[in-house]
N, C-alpha and C positions, 0 to 999 in steps of 0.2 A: 504493498498500498505505498500512495507517494505520501509526506507529511504534509501538516497542515501550509495552507497558502493564506497570510495576510487577508485581513477580510478588507472587501475594497464595497460601499455602499454600491455600485453600479453594476456590479459581474451580479451577473445569475445563478452565482452560489447561494447559498448562508449558511449557517452554521444554531444546532440546537444545542445547548451545551447543556447535559444534565437529563435525566430521566421522565422529573417531570413535564418540562418543553417539549422534547420528543414527543410524549404520549400527547400533549397535550394535541398539537401538528396533527401525529395519526388520525386521531377523532377526529380530529374539527375537518384539517386536509389534507386527507389521503391521500386527495391527484397530482401534487406536489410535493409529492415526497420520491425519491429515486435512492437512495439508499441509505443504510440507517448501524454509523459503526457502534460496533458493543469492544468494549476492551475487559481487559480481566484485572489491569489495575481499576 
């Protein structure tokens, strides 16, 4: 997996760090989610 890139507002990619935000996104806007990365750390 490639590393994270610096967040840019004009980028089509966004990050939801944390399980709560990720679940909310999956629940209310699942069509906008393409991948969810999970790490044991």
